[in-house]
C-alpha angles and dihedrals in degrees: 000000000000115000133199137207127267104220115202122202118207132176143112123287115296093008092125103268094136093049090050092047091048091050091049088050090051087053091056107274120132113234137226117183112203089202089063089058090051089048089052091053090050092050091046087061091051094248131138116255103250131143089253095051094044090049093046095049093044089050092049091051090049091049093048099040106019134266092292093060097110090049090050090053090047097053097079089050091049093049090049091052090048087067086073089072095240142102113280122221118207111204122200110029107170107181151019093257089061090049090051091049091052093046089050091052102038103024116192090356090072111092122182126209118191120206117204132189135157120268093244092051092049094048092050089052092051092051089056103042103059099201114174094240095046124116119259104218143015094265091054089045090055092045090054091048090051093046090052091048088055088055090059099261095148092049090049091050091050090053093057123126090214133023126202120193107210109199097114135070126309088251091057091050091050091048092052090048092051092052093051092047090051090051093049094046093050087071090058099050116117 
């Protein structure tokens, strides 16, 4: 049976993870957004989807079930998407424990792409995008960055198979993503 890669996307808030995941999806990959799973858990508890609630519930799950909890909850969704006979992109990896959980589950078929951007660039992007779970000010932005660092974000980024620096245009980011996807998929031809 032919198999396909599971492509993880890791990076800090507003680095460009969603754009990269969308581009990979446009190129034919199925998509699982880890944030959607966190949102589901928030809604299951009858709470409003806010940055604070999403962070609190994700933290509670990590405290109760370990730092790889969100990855664990994502795996059934990923396996379901794999039935579509395509690569699967996992958007929103936040720490090294999640990376380890995915490597444990998918072995050499798990490929990690790290997206990097400067703090100033990322904060400016957040101010413009107005997503319902986004932070509201620079202090909250820094708190979220620090919380994600505590989850092992930097270590996860350092373990990546590919790194994209996202300081240019959206078009440049999409070009870089296309090249990496092409390179990954070449290994799965035959």
